[in-house]
C-alpha positions as CSV (number, residue, x, y, z in Angstrom):
1,M,108.2,76.4,98.0
2,V,105.9,78.8,100.1
3,N,102.4,79.9,98.4
4,L,99.8,82.2,99.7
5,K,96.0,81.0,99.4
6,L,94.8,84.5,98.9
7,K,92.8,84.0,95.8
8,E,91.2,81.0,97.2
9,L,90.2,82.8,100.6
10,L,88.9,85.9,98.6
11,E,86.8,83.6,96.3
12,K,85.3,81.8,99.3
13,K,84.7,84.7,101.0
14,K,83.7,86.3,97.8
15,I,85.7,89.5,98.7
16,S,87.4,91.2,95.4
17,R,90.9,92.5,95.4
18,Y,89.2,96.2,95.3
19,R,87.3,95.6,98.1
20,L,90.5,94.0,100.3
21,Q,92.5,97.3,99.3
22,L,89.9,99.1,101.2
23,L,89.5,97.2,104.0
24,T,93.1,96.8,104.6
25,N,94.7,100.0,103.2
26,L,97.2,98.2,101.3
27,N,97.8,99.4,97.9
28,Y,96.2,97.4,95.1
29,P,99.5,96.4,93.4
30,R,100.6,95.1,96.7
31,I,97.3,93.0,96.9
32,N,98.0,91.9,93.2
33,Q,101.2,90.7,94.2
34,L,99.8,88.6,96.9
35,Y,97.0,87.3,95.1
36,K,99.1,86.2,92.2
37,N,101.9,84.8,94.4
38,T,104.3,86.9,92.8
39,A,105.4,88.7,95.9
40,K,109.2,87.7,97.0
41,N,108.3,88.1,100.6
42,I,105.5,89.3,103.0
43,S,105.8,91.3,106.3
44,F,104.4,90.2,109.6
45,E,102.4,93.6,109.5
46,E,100.5,92.2,106.2
47,L,100.1,88.9,107.5
48,D,98.6,90.3,110.7
49,I,96.5,92.8,108.5
50,L,95.1,90.1,106.3
51,T,94.4,87.3,109.0
52,T,92.5,90.0,110.9
53,T,90.7,91.5,108.0
54,L,89.8,88.1,106.5
55,N,89.2,86.3,110.0
56,C,91.4,83.5,109.2
57,S,94.5,81.8,110.6
58,I,98.3,82.1,109.0
59,S,98.0,78.3,108.1
60,D,94.8,79.5,106.3
61,L,96.7,81.8,104.2
62,I,99.9,80.3,103.7
63,E,100.8,76.7,102.4
64,K,104.1,75.0,101.8
65,K,104.6,72.7,98.9
66,N,107.1,70.5,98.2
67,S,109.4,71.4,95.6
68,K,110.9,68.7,93.1
């Protein structure tokens, strides 16, 4: 299973979801999906926007967990 660590990154950087929306121009419902890990997919464009805005690498944003 692949998970986004967006919630942890935002908490670490003290950025709210609303602030992220303003910085990225992604809509709030989409940010909320990514934040809550309910999104079914993520585009390369979204990954680029998020990693650029949060000044992080893709590996900081995505983790793979072993599913049992």
